[in-house]
C-alpha positions in Angstrom: 75.3 82.1 74.5 74.7 85.6 75.7 77.3 88.3 75.3 77.5 88.7 79.1 78.1 85.0 79.6 80.8 85.1 76.9 82.5 88.0 78.7 82.4 86.1 82.0 83.8 83.0 80.4 86.7 84.9 78.8 87.4 86.6 82.2 87.5 83.3 83.9 89.8 81.8 81.3 92.2 84.8 81.5 92.1 84.5 85.3 93.0 80.8 85.2 95.8 81.4 82.7 97.3 84.3 84.7 97.2 82.3 87.9 98.7 79.2 86.2 101.4 81.3 84.6 102.4 82.6 88.1 102.5 79.1 89.4 104.5 78.0 86.4 107.1 80.7 87.1 107.3 79.6 90.7 107.8 76.0 89.6 110.5 77.0 87.1 112.3 79.1 89.8 112.1 76.1 92.2 113.7 73.9 89.5 116.4 76.5 89.0 117.0 76.5 92.8 117.3 72.7 92.7 119.9 73.0 89.9 121.9 76.0 91.2 121.4 75.6 94.9 120.1 78.1 97.4 119.9 81.7 96.4 120.6 83.5 99.7 120.9 86.9 98.2 117.2 86.8 97.3 115.9 85.7 100.8 114.0 88.3 102.8 116.1 89.0 105.9 114.2 91.1 108.4 115.8 94.3 109.6 118.8 94.1 107.2 119.1 96.6 104.4 120.5 93.9 102.2 117.4 91.8 102.9 115.1 94.4 101.4 115.6 92.9 98.0 113.8 89.9 99.4 110.6 91.9 99.7 110.4 91.5 95.9 112.1 88.2 95.4 111.3 86.0 98.5 107.8 85.1 97.3 109.3 83.5 94.2 111.5 81.1 96.3 110.3 78.0 98.1 112.2 75.7 100.4 110.7 72.4 99.2 108.3 70.9 96.8 105.7 70.6 99.6 106.1 74.3 100.4 105.7 75.2 96.7 102.7 72.9 96.3 100.9 74.5 99.3 101.4 78.0 97.9 100.6 76.9 94.3 97.2 75.5 95.2 96.2 78.6 97.1 97.5 80.9 94.4 95.6 79.0 91.7 92.4 79.1 93.6 92.5 82.5 95.1 94.2 84.1 92.1 91.6 82.8 89.8 88.8 83.8 92.1 90.2 87.4 92.6 91.0 88.0 88.9 87.7 86.6 87.6 85.4 88.3 90.1 87.4 91.5 90.7 89.7 91.9 87.7 90.5 95.6 87.9 90.8 95.7 91.7 93.0 92.6 91.6 95.5 94.2 89.2 96.0 97.0 91.8 95.7 94.7 94.9 98.2 92.0 94.0 101.3 94.3 93.7 100.2 96.1 96.9 99.7 92.8 98.7 103.1 91.6 97.5 104.9 94.7 98.7 103.0 95.2 102.0 103.3 91.5 103.1 107.1 91.6 102.3 107.6 94.9 104.1 105.6 93.7 107.1 107.9 90.6 107.3 110.9 92.8 106.9 109.8 95.1 109.8 108.5 92.5 112.3 109.9 89.1 111.1 112.6 87.2 113.0 115.9 85.8 111.8 117.4 84.3 109.8 115.3 84.8 106.7 112.0 84.2 105.0 110.9 82.8 101.6 107.6 81.7 100.0 104.4 83.2 98.7 102.3 82.7 101.9 102.0 86.4 102.5 100.5 86.8 99.0 98.1 83.9 99.5 96.9 85.2 102.8 96.6 88.7 101.4 94.5 87.4 98.5 92.3 85.5 100.9 91.5 88.6 102.8 91.1 90.6 99.6 88.5 88.2 98.2 86.8 87.9 101.6 86.5 91.6 102.3 85.5 92.5 98.8 82.9 89.8 99.0 81.5 91.3 102.2 81.5 94.8 100.7 79.8 93.8 97.5 77.3 91.8 99.4 76.3 94.8 101.4 75.9 96.9 98.3 73.4 94.7 96.7 69.8 95.9 97.0 67.8 93.8 99.5 64.9 91.8 98.0 61.5 93.3 98.5 58.7 91.3 100.1 
């Protein structure tokens, strides 16, 4: 196996493990919620200063197993894709997506509160899509 192929394989394995670790943390927190009950202090409540903590914590909370499953599938797929194809850019983009999606909901969301990682999954989708477009336009065109 070539060294380039070995590096790509390692990058893919690291991306899968990182994405799976995030999903495992979300599943653990969901089990904690089931045991302890709702965690209202961690919910993102738009327009409320006390709801600003939710910008950081709301993506970790999910209302049901179906809600968690929907976000987990997208996080596994998009997280693996982003981290394996654009590893350095992803390490900067994910925290930015996390914060901006949360702040966006805090500024324009409606009551009573918001939870879930959908903002992160949508942000990752746009990140991968637009970087794919940008990198596709940078490739030299084949000569006839």
